[in-house]
C-alpha positions in Angstrom: 0.0 0.0 0.0 1.4 3.4 -1.0 2.1 5.9 1.8 -0.1 9.1 1.9 3.0 11.1 1.1 3.8 9.1 -2.0 0.1 8.8 -3.1 -0.4 12.6 -2.9 2.9 13.3 -4.6 2.0 11.1 -7.6 -1.4 12.7 -8.0 -0.2 16.3 -7.4 2.7 16.0 -9.8 0.2 16.3 -12.7 -3.3 17.3 -11.6 -4.6 17.9 -15.2 -3.5 14.4 -16.3 -5.2 12.9 -13.2 -8.4 14.8 -14.0 -8.2 13.6 -17.6 -8.0 10.0 -16.4 -11.1 10.5 -14.2 -13.0 12.1 -17.1 -12.2 9.1 -19.3 -13.6 6.6 -16.9 -16.8 5.2 -18.4 -19.0 5.8 -15.4 -17.8 9.3 -15.0 -18.1 10.1 -18.7 -21.7 8.8 -18.8 -22.7 11.2 -16.0 -20.9 14.2 -17.6 -22.4 13.5 -21.0 -25.9 13.1 -19.5 -25.6 16.3 -17.6 -24.3 18.3 -20.6 -27.0 16.9 -22.9 -29.9 17.7 -20.5 -29.2 20.7 -18.4 -30.1 23.0 -21.4 -33.6 21.5 -21.3 -34.2 22.6 -17.8 -36.5 25.7 -17.4 -37.2 25.8 -13.7 -35.6 24.7 -10.4 -38.3 22.0 -10.1 -37.3 20.6 -13.5 -33.8 20.4 -12.3 -34.5 18.8 -9.0 -37.0 16.4 -10.6 -34.2 14.9 -12.7 -32.3 12.6 -10.3 -29.2 12.3 -12.4 -28.9 16.0 -13.0 -29.5 16.9 -9.4 -27.2 14.2 -8.0 -24.4 15.2 -10.4 -24.6 18.8 -9.2 -24.7 18.1 -5.4 -21.8 15.6 -5.8 -19.8 18.3 -7.6 -20.0 20.6 -4.7 -19.6 18.0 -2.0 -23.2 18.3 -0.9 -24.3 14.8 -1.5 -24.5 14.2 2.3 -27.4 16.8 2.4 -28.8 16.1 -1.1 -31.8 14.3 0.5 -32.9 17.6 2.0 -34.4 18.9 -1.2 -36.5 21.7 0.4 -33.3 23.0 1.9 -31.4 22.8 -1.3 -34.2 24.4 -3.2 -34.0 27.5 -0.9 -30.2 27.6 -1.6 -30.7 27.5 -5.4 -33.4 30.2 -5.3 -31.3 32.5 -3.3 -30.5 35.9 -4.7 -26.8 36.2 -4.3 -26.9 40.0 -4.8 -28.9 40.1 -1.5 -26.7 39.8 1.5 -29.7 38.5 3.5 -30.6 35.8 1.1 -30.7 32.2 2.4 -27.4 31.1 0.8 -25.5 34.2 1.8 -26.6 33.6 5.4 -24.9 30.2 5.4 -21.4 30.1 6.8 -20.4 27.2 4.5 -19.1 28.7 1.3 -20.2 25.5 -0.6 -23.8 26.7 -0.6 -23.0 30.0 -2.1 -20.8 28.4 -4.8 -23.6 25.9 -5.5 -26.2 28.7 -5.9 -23.9 30.7 -8.1 -23.5 27.8 -10.5 -27.2 28.2 -11.6 -29.6 30.9 -12.7 -32.5 30.0 -10.3 -32.0 32.9 -7.9 -32.3 36.7 -8.7 -30.3 35.9 -11.8 -33.0 33.9 -13.4 -36.0 36.2 -12.9 -38.0 36.8 -16.0 -38.7 40.5 -16.6 -40.1 42.5 -19.5 -37.2 44.9 -19.0 -34.2 45.0 -16.7 -33.5 48.2 -14.8 -30.8 49.1 -17.4 -33.1 48.5 -20.3 -35.8 50.6 -18.7 -33.4 53.4 -17.9 -32.1 53.4 -21.5 -35.5 53.5 -23.1 -36.9 56.2 -20.8 -33.8 58.2 -21.3 -34.1 58.0 -25.0 -37.8 58.8 -24.9 -37.1 62.0 -22.9 -34.1 62.9 -25.1 -36.1 62.4 -28.3 -37.9 65.7 -27.7 -34.6 67.6 -27.4 -33.6 65.8 -30.6 -36.6 67.3 -32.3 -35.4 70.8 -31.6 -31.9 70.0 -32.7 -33.2 68.4 -35.9 -35.4 71.4 -36.6 -32.5 73.8 -36.2 -30.3 71.6 -38.5 -32.9 71.5 -41.2 -33.5 75.3 -40.9 -29.8 76.0 -41.2 -29.7 73.8 -44.3 -32.5 75.7 -45.9 -31.0 79.1 -45.1 -27.6 78.0 -46.5 -29.0 76.6 -49.7 -32.1 78.6 -50.7 -30.0 81.4 -52.2 -28.3 78.9 -54.5 -31.6 77.8 -56.2 -31.8 78.9 -59.8 -35.1 77.3 -60.8 -38.0 75.3 -59.4 -36.5 72.0 -60.6 -33.3 72.7 -58.7 -35.3 73.2 -55.5 -37.5 70.1 -56.0 -34.5 67.8 -56.8 -33.1 68.5 -53.3 -35.1 66.1 -51.1 -34.2 67.8 -47.9 -35.4 71.2 -49.1 -38.6 69.6 -50.6 -39.4 67.9 -47.3 -38.7 71.1 -45.4 -41.1 73.3 -47.3 -43.9 70.7 -47.2 -43.5 69.9 -43.5 -43.4 73.6 -42.7 -46.8 74.0 -44.2 -48.2 70.9 -42.6 -48.2 68.7 -45.7 -47.0 65.1 -45.7 -44.2 64.8 -48.3 -45.1 61.1 -48.8 -48.1 61.9 -51.0 -46.9 64.8 -53.0 -45.3 64.3 -56.4 -42.6 66.6 -57.8 -44.8 67.5 -60.8 -47.7 68.5 -58.8 -45.6 70.5 -56.4 -43.9 72.2 -59.4 -47.3 73.3 -60.6 -48.2 74.7 -57.2 -44.9 76.7 -56.8 -45.2 78.2 -60.3 -48.9 79.1 -60.0 -50.2 82.6 -59.2 -51.4 82.9 -55.6 -53.5 85.9 -56.6 -55.3 83.9 -59.3 -58.4 82.1 -57.8 -58.1 79.5 -60.7 -54.5 78.7 -60.1 -53.4 75.2 -59.1 -52.6 76.3 -55.5 -55.9 77.9 -55.0 -57.9 75.2 -56.6 -56.2 72.5 -54.5 -58.4 73.3 -51.5 -55.4 72.8 -49.2 -54.3 75.8 -47.2 -50.6 74.6 -47.2 -50.3 74.7 -50.9 -51.8 78.3 -51.0 -49.2 79.3 -48.4 -46.4 77.7 -50.4 -47.3 79.5 -53.6 -47.1 82.8 -51.8 -43.7 82.1 -50.3 -41.7 81.7 -53.6 -41.0 83.9 -56.7 -41.0 81.5 -59.6 -42.4 82.3 -63.1 -44.8 79.9 -64.8 -41.9 78.3 -66.6 -40.1 77.6 -63.3 -37.4 80.3 -63.6 -36.8 83.0 -61.1 -38.9 86.1 -61.1 -36.1 88.0 -59.4 -32.6 87.4 -58.1 -33.6 84.7 -55.7 -36.3 82.0 -55.2 -37.3 83.7 -51.9 -37.1 87.2 -50.4 -35.6 87.4 -46.9 -39.0 87.9 -45.5 -40.4 84.8 -47.3 -37.5 82.7 -46.0 -38.0 84.0 -42.5 -41.8 83.1 -42.6 -41.1 79.6 -43.9 -38.4 78.9 -41.3 -40.7 80.2 -38.6 -43.5 78.0 -39.8 -41.2 75.0 -39.8 -40.3 75.6 -36.1 -43.9 76.1 -35.1 -45.3 73.2 -37.1 -42.8 70.3 -37.2 -41.7 69.7 -33.6 -44.4 68.0 -31.5 -44.0 70.5 -28.7 -43.1 74.2 -28.2 -39.3 74.3 -28.5 -37.1 77.1 -27.3 -36.9 78.5 -30.8 -40.6 78.3 -31.2 -41.1 80.1 -27.9 -39.0 83.0 -29.1 -41.1 83.2 -32.2 -44.3 83.2 -30.1 -42.9 85.9 -27.9 -42.2 88.1 -30.8 -45.7 87.4 -32.3 -47.4 88.2 -29.0 -45.5 91.5 -28.4 -46.2 92.6 -32.0 -50.0 91.8 -31.8 -51.1 92.6 -28.2 -51.0 96.4 -28.9 -53.8 96.0 -31.5 -56.1 94.0 -29.2 -59.1 96.0 -27.9 -61.5 93.3 -26.7 -61.2 90.0 -24.7 -62.8 88.2 -27.7 -60.0 89.4 -29.9 -57.5 88.0 -27.4 -59.1 84.6 -27.0 -60.1 84.4 -30.7 -56.5 84.4 -31.8 -55.3 80.8 -31.1 -51.7 81.8 -30.9 -52.2 84.7 -28.5 -54.6 82.6 -26.4 -52.1 79.7 -26.2 -49.5 82.2 -25.1 -51.4 83.6 -22.2 -52.5 80.1 -21.1 -48.9 79.1 -20.9 -47.7 82.3 -19.3 -50.3 82.2 -16.5 -50.5 78.4 -16.1 -54.2 78.4 -17.1 -55.7 74.9 -17.4 -54.9 73.3 -20.8 -58.6 72.4 -21.2 -59.7 76.0 -20.7 -61.8 77.0 -23.8 -61.9 80.5 -25.4 -65.5 80.9 -24.3 -64.6 80.1 -20.7 -61.6 82.4 -20.8 -63.9 85.3 -21.9 -65.9 84.7 -18.7 -62.8 84.7 -16.7 -61.7 88.1 -18.0 -65.2 89.6 -17.6 -65.3 88.5 -13.9 -66.0 90.8 -11.0 -62.8 90.2 -9.0 -64.5 91.7 -5.9 -67.0 88.7 -6.0 -65.5 85.6 -4.3 -67.8 83.5 -6.4 -66.9 84.9 -9.7 -65.4 82.5 -12.4 -61.9 84.1 -12.1 -61.8 83.6 -8.3 -63.3 80.1 -8.4 -60.7 79.0 -11.0 -57.9 80.8 -9.2 -57.2 83.0 -12.2 -57.8 86.5 -10.7 -54.0 87.2 -10.9 -54.1 86.6 -14.6 -57.0 89.0 -15.1 -55.1 91.7 -13.3 -52.3 91.4 -15.9 -54.7 93.0 -18.4 -56.8 96.2 -18.4 -60.1 94.9 -19.6 -63.3 96.0 -17.9 -66.2 93.6 -17.0 -67.7 94.2 -20.4 -64.6 92.7 -22.1 -63.5 96.0 -23.6 -60.9 98.7 -22.8 -61.4 102.1 -21.3 -60.8 104.9 -23.9 -57.1 105.4 -24.5 -56.0 102.4 -22.4 -54.1 99.5 -24.1 -54.8 95.8 -23.3 -51.5 95.8 -21.5 -48.9 98.4 -20.5 -45.3 97.9 -21.6 -44.5 96.7 -18.1 -47.4 94.2 -18.2 -46.3 92.9 -21.6 -42.8 92.5 -20.2 -44.0 90.6 -17.2 -46.3 88.4 -19.3 -43.4 87.5 -21.7 -41.2 86.8 -18.7 -43.9 84.4 -17.3 -44.3 82.8 -20.7 -40.6 82.0 -21.1 -40.5 80.6 -17.6 -43.6 78.4 -18.0 -44.1 77.5 -21.7 -42.4 74.2 -21.3 -43.9 73.2 -18.0 -47.0 71.6 -19.5 -44.9 69.6 -22.0 -42.5 68.6 -19.4 -45.3 67.3 -17.2 -46.8 65.4 -20.2 -43.4 63.7 -20.8 -43.0 62.9 -17.2 -46.5 61.4 -16.9 -45.9 59.3 -20.1 -42.6 58.0 -18.7 -44.1 57.2 -15.3 -47.1 55.5 -16.9 -44.7 53.3 -18.9 -42.6 52.5 -15.9 -45.7 51.7 -13.7 -47.2 49.4 -16.3 -44.1 47.6 -17.3 -43.1 46.9 -13.6 -46.5 45.8 -12.5 -47.8 42.7 -14.3 -46.6 42.5 -17.9 -46.1 38.8 -18.5 -46.8 38.5 -22.3 -46.6 40.6 -25.4 -50.4 40.9 -25.3 -50.1 42.7 -21.9 -47.7 45.1 -23.5 -50.1 46.0 -26.3 -53.0 46.3 -23.9 -54.4 49.9 -24.3 -54.2 52.3 -21.4 -58.0 52.6 -21.7 -58.3 48.9 -21.0 -56.0 48.5 -18.0 -57.1 48.8 -14.4 -56.3 52.5 -14.0 -58.7 55.2 -15.3 -56.1 57.9 -14.7 -53.8 57.0 -17.7 -56.4 56.8 -20.5 -55.0 59.9 -22.3 -51.3 58.8 -21.9 -49.4 57.6 -25.0 -49.6 53.8 -25.4 -46.6 51.7 -24.2 -45.7 50.8 -27.7 -45.9 54.5 -28.8 -43.4 55.4 -26.1 -41.1 52.6 -27.1 -41.2 53.5 -30.8 -40.5 57.2 -30.1 -37.6 56.3 -27.9 -35.9 54.6 -30.9 -36.9 57.1 -33.5 -39.6 55.1 -35.2 -42.8 56.7 -36.4 -45.9 54.7 -35.4 -47.4 54.9 -38.9 -44.3 53.3 -40.4 -44.9 49.9 -38.7 -48.0 47.8 -38.1 -48.8 46.3 -34.7 -48.5 42.8 -36.2 -45.0 43.6 -37.5 -44.0 45.2 -34.3 -45.1 42.1 -32.5 -42.9 40.0 -34.7 -40.0 42.4 -34.0 -40.4 42.2 -30.2 -40.6 38.4 -30.2 -37.6 38.1 -32.5 -34.1 37.4 -31.1 -32.0 40.4 -31.8 -28.9 38.5 -30.9 -29.5 35.9 -33.6 -28.1 37.1 -36.9 -30.7 35.1 -38.8 -33.7 36.3 -36.8 -36.6 38.2 -38.3 -35.6 41.6 -36.8 -32.1 41.3 -38.2 -33.4 40.4 -41.6 -35.1 43.9 -41.7 -31.7 45.6 -41.8 -33.0 48.4 -39.6 -30.7 49.2 -36.6 -33.5 51.1 -34.9 -35.7 48.0 -34.8 -32.8 45.8 -33.6 -32.2 48.3 -30.7 -35.9 48.3 -30.0 -36.0 44.5 -29.8 -33.0 44.5 -27.4 -34.9 46.9 -25.1 -37.4 44.1 -24.2 -37.2 40.5 -23.1 -39.9 38.6 -25.0 -39.3 35.0 -26.2 -40.6 33.6 -29.5 -43.9 32.7 -27.8 -44.4 36.3 -26.6 -43.7 35.5 -22.9 -41.2 37.5 -20.9 -37.8 35.9 -20.3 -34.6 36.7 -18.4 -32.7 39.8 -19.6 -29.5 39.1 -21.5 -26.6 41.1 -19.9 -22.9 40.9 -20.3 -22.6 39.1 -17.0 -25.2 37.2 -15.1 -26.2 38.6 -11.7 -24.7 35.5 -10.1 -21.4 36.1 -11.9 -21.5 39.7 -10.8 -22.1 38.7 -7.2 -19.2 36.2 -7.5 -16.8 38.7 -8.8 -17.9 41.1 -6.1 -17.3 38.5 -3.4 -13.9 37.4 -4.8 -12.8 41.1 -5.2 -13.6 41.7 -1.5 -11.6 38.7 -0.5 -8.6 39.8 -2.6 -8.6 43.4 -1.3 -9.2 42.6 2.4 -7.2 39.4 2.9 -5.1 39.5 6.0 -6.0 43.1 6.8 -7.1 44.1 10.3 -8.1 47.1 12.3 -8.1 50.5 10.6 -6.6 49.1 7.4 -9.5 46.6 7.1 -12.1 49.3 7.8 -10.6 51.6 5.1 -10.3 48.7 2.6 -13.9 47.7 3.1 -15.1 51.3 2.3 -13.0 51.3 -0.9 -14.2 47.8 -1.8 -17.8 48.9 -1.4 -17.4 51.9 -3.6 -15.6 49.8 -6.2 -18.3 47.2 -6.1 -21.1 49.7 -6.4 -19.4 51.1 -9.5 -18.9 47.7 -10.9 -22.5 46.6 -10.5 -24.0 49.8 -11.8 -21.7 50.1 -14.8 -21.7 46.4 -15.9 -25.5 46.7 -16.4 -24.7 49.2 -19.2 -22.0 47.2 -21.0 -23.2 45.9 -24.4 -20.0 44.7 -26.0 -16.6 43.4 -25.1 -15.2 46.8 -26.3 -17.4 48.6 -23.8 -15.9 46.4 -21.0 -12.3 46.7 -22.1 -12.6 50.4 -22.5 -13.4 50.8 -18.8 -10.1 50.4 -16.9 -12.0 50.2 -13.6 -14.1 47.3 -14.7 -11.2 45.4 -16.1 -9.1 46.0 -13.0 -12.0 44.8 -10.8 -12.5 41.5 -12.7 -8.7 40.8 -12.9 -8.3 41.5 -9.2 -11.2 39.3 -8.4 -9.6 36.4 -10.3 -6.4 36.9 -8.4 -4.5 38.6 -11.3 -2.5 41.7 -11.2 -4.1 44.4 -13.5 -0.7 46.0 -14.0 0.6 42.9 -15.8 -2.0 43.4 -18.5 -1.5 47.1 -18.9 1.8 46.4 -20.6 0.2 44.5 -23.4 -3.1 46.4 -24.1 -4.0 44.1 -27.0 -3.8 40.9 -25.1 -7.2 41.1 -23.5 -8.7 42.2 -26.8 -7.3 39.1 -28.4 -8.5 37.0 -25.5 -12.1 38.1 -25.9 -11.9 37.5 -29.6 -10.5 34.0 -29.2 -12.6 30.8 -29.3 -12.6 29.0 -26.0 -13.4 25.7 -27.7 -10.3 26.0 -30.0 -7.5 24.0 -28.4 -5.0 26.2 -30.2 -6.3 29.5 -29.0 -4.5 31.6 -26.5 -7.2 30.9 -24.0 -6.2 27.3 -23.8 -2.6 27.9 -22.9 -2.0 26.7 -19.3 -0.8 30.1 -18.2 -4.0 31.7 -19.4 -6.4 29.5 -17.5 -7.8 32.4 -15.4 -8.1 34.7 -18.4 -10.2 31.9 -20.0 -12.4 31.8 -17.0 -12.9 35.5 -17.3 -13.7 35.4 -21.0 -16.1 32.5 -20.7 -17.9 34.2 -17.8 -19.2 36.9 -20.2 -22.1 36.5 -22.6 -20.1 37.6 -25.6 -19.4 35.9 -28.9 -16.0 36.1 -30.5 -17.0 39.3 -32.2 -17.5 40.9 -28.8 -21.3 41.1 -29.1 -23.9 39.9 -26.6 -25.2 36.4 -27.4 -27.6 34.0 -25.8 -25.5 31.0 -26.9 -23.5 31.3 -23.6 -26.5 32.1 -21.4 -28.6 29.1 -20.7 -31.9 29.3 -18.8 -30.8 27.1 -15.9 -27.1 27.5 -16.2 -24.7 29.7 -18.2 -21.8 28.4 -20.1 -19.3 29.4 -17.4 -21.5 27.8 -14.8 -21.6 24.6 -16.8 -17.8 24.6 -17.3 -17.1 25.3 -13.7 -19.5 22.7 -12.5 -18.0 20.0 -14.7 -14.5 21.0 -13.6 -15.7 20.9 -9.9 -17.3 17.5 -10.5 -14.1 16.1 -11.9 -12.0 17.4 -9.1 -14.5 16.2 -6.4 -14.6 12.8 -8.1 -10.8 12.6 -8.1 -10.7 13.5 -4.4 -13.4 11.0 -3.6 -11.7 8.2 -5.5 -8.4 8.9 -3.9 -10.2 8.9 -0.6 -11.4 5.4 -1.1 -7.8 4.2 -0.7 -6.3 7.0 1.4 -8.3 9.6 3.3 -5.0 11.5 3.8 -4.6 12.0 0.1 -8.2 13.2 -0.2 -7.6 15.7 2.6 -4.4 16.9 1.0 -6.1 17.4 -2.4 -9.0 19.2 -0.8 -6.6 21.5 1.1 -4.6 22.3 -2.0 -7.9 23.2 -3.8 -9.2 25.4 -1.0 -6.1 27.0 0.4 -6.0 30.1 -1.9 -9.5 31.0 -0.7 -8.6 31.1 3.0 -8.4 34.7 4.1 -8.5 34.3 7.9 -7.7 31.9 10.7 -11.4 31.6 11.2 -11.8 30.2 7.7 -9.5 27.4 8.7 -11.2 26.8 11.9 -14.7 26.8 10.3 -13.8 24.0 7.8 -13.4 20.6 9.5 -11.3 19.2 6.7 -8.9 22.2 6.5 -8.7 22.3 10.3 -7.8 18.6 10.4 -5.0 19.1 7.9 -3.5 21.9 10.1 -3.9 19.9 13.4 -2.4 16.8 11.8 0.5 18.7 10.2 1.6 20.3 13.5 0.5 17.3 15.6 -1.9 19.5 17.6 -4.0 17.9 20.3 -7.7 17.3 19.8 -8.4 19.4 22.9 -7.5 22.5 21.0 -11.0 22.6 19.5 -12.4 23.0 23.0 -10.6 26.3 23.5 -12.2 29.7 23.0 -12.2 30.5 19.3 -10.2 33.7 19.7 -7.6 31.7 21.8 -7.6 29.0 19.1 -6.9 31.5 16.4 -4.2 33.2 18.5 -2.5 29.8 19.2 -2.7 28.7 15.5 -0.8 31.8 14.5 2.3 30.3 16.1 2.3 27.5 13.5 0.9 29.0 10.3 0.9 32.3 8.6 -2.3 32.8 6.5 -0.3 34.7 3.9 1.6 31.5 3.1 -1.7 29.9 1.9 -1.6 32.3 -1.1 1.8 30.9 -2.1 1.5 27.6 -4.0 5.1 26.5 -3.1 4.5 27.0 0.6 1.2 25.2 0.4 3.0 22.3 -1.3 5.6 22.2 1.5 2.9 22.2 4.1 1.0 19.4 2.4 4.2 17.3 2.1 4.6 17.7 5.9 0.9 16.9 6.4 1.1 13.6 4.4 4.1 12.5 6.3 2.5 13.3 9.7 -0.7 11.7 8.6 1.2 8.4 7.9 2.9 8.7 11.3 -0.4 9.2 13.1 -2.1 6.4 11.2 0.4 3.5 11.5 3.4 4.4 9.4 5.6 5.5 12.3 8.9 5.0 10.5 8.0 6.9 7.4 11.3 8.1 5.7 9.5 11.2 4.6 8.6 12.0 8.2 12.2 11.7 9.3 13.3 14.1 6.5 10.6 16.6 7.3 10.9 16.6 11.1 14.6 15.9 11.4 13.8 12.6 13.2 12.9 14.3 16.4 9.7 14.1 18.4 6.9 16.2 17.2 3.7 17.5 18.9 2.5 19.9 21.5 -0.1 19.5 24.2 -3.2 21.6 24.8 -1.9 23.2 28.0 1.2 24.5 26.2 -1.0 25.9 23.4 -3.3 27.7 25.9 -0.2 29.2 27.7 1.1 30.5 24.4 -2.3 32.0 23.5 -2.6 33.7 26.9 0.9 35.1 26.6 0.1 36.5 23.2 -3.1 38.1 24.4 -1.4 40.1 27.3 
């Protein structure tokens, strides 16, 4: 029979080869193949636990087969949200349970949702910004018109410029889609003063307006030096700013101010004021009058007796607005008195500029809030998404834009350019599949729209696809904390924990926005966080900036890729943990329902290692303990980690021949005593761990019947070894004084 020392040395000499031998064993291969072939079919935790072979394989991999019978307990572990410090698995002191939960997507990581927080934030942000884009676009098109109208030499030259053609039609509220060049030419060359001209006979006010804004002869040539006078150009540009944007922009507000100030001096009655839609809208905005206030009701307001508490103006709270004008109760003006003094006009315009956007801003906010409220409270299918506001449970949102209208606007898609049936096909198409319906449309806006939601092909909500699963994010956060706080105490530990928390908050928040490998690699803080979590020095990879880029572009399944070089094993783990394809784009190919690709690879590796340790333990429990210690040592960050793991603690007590009575000591005294024999820092050094385990295997043989082990003599110098509990207690007491 081989000694423990020799048995461990043989296995440890080439761990990969030993694992390959285990993997090639028929019984082991059958279980691995079965698991790999069937885990992708699992949709729920009950599916998983209902398949004995899948379930048994997994609990064996994590050394939990001794509690595998307690399925209700294990289910609570699997359904734990590892991002929640108070979740069931996180409250367990045994790290195996956290690792087991992290291997699957049944916790917070696997929650189906119509939108993740990041998806919602992006869509709402784009929706709100789309209004600002309208103003920017209007200015851009107006600038283009101003820069090019002077270059036009004939009507054909104007109409052959599609941007200019669209500009003039939209400015006069005409849809360019349905107007031919020939007809528009006949409009622009017709005489606006001739009642029988094409423009006047069209019956459309916009065409009449256009005919009067250009100076073309009947043959299409210029009547003068330019196609438009400066005044005509100014009027058309103003009309564009007032007509095209869906709300009153800053530019439009300035035009409205100029219009009001030029017209108010000619107003002599209330009916004239309320009868001009533009003036009426101006004062409604300036004085925050109700949007639904009609011109007739407004007349009653301005004719109110302000001394009567029951007058319309007082009841509606509009007495202050009435005082901004000089009308009497008959709705007229005293002789020689203007509707407003210069000071009143000035104050009215000041109020308008301060308030004109408030109504629009409120509309946008209400639309966004309605979208958020509905998408976060009960949308389970695509039908729920298309349910009209008028048909949901709330009567307060009936006038809000429909959910699909908000979504379309966010991504710059006009509602009349896509049918609901086609939109349904877009939203239930996989935007991450190059061959999907939405990608076949070759419209990037629609692809982005599909990526903003999480509907499967059946129209049911599914889990969001993100660069890292929530479980993987939690694992990196946990590993980062260990790496940054290992062996620290006191003030150093307190300061480090604060820094770690700040770094972790940044990592979690920013990772949710990462869409490509390039996004990730461009953020040094994210890269540094992940490298550190894996126990790698970020500075090493700063020297060769292209290495990580090449790593993320490499194929993990290609035996010749840089990822499969032994020295790059941890880099491979990092690359595989992301849901990116070799082009750096998000893909569902690596993100299974029950388990991600990295989770599957790690579980298979853990199963093989656990099987190797179990098989070695059948002939030598000492070899099993040594292999277990070698696997776990780098994760030990405190003496209490050693003391809390029976197997690790047994290795230490055996190595230094410590008495069994040590476990009865106060835990703080135990920790203090153990410091005399082992430095936790040494467990981060593979060479020192190897030396410790060689001593352990020799001592194990000595304590279990191989008293004359040659290896023991070499390691101990042939002298007596061991220390009693009383001596240990004395040492601990001396250290604590």
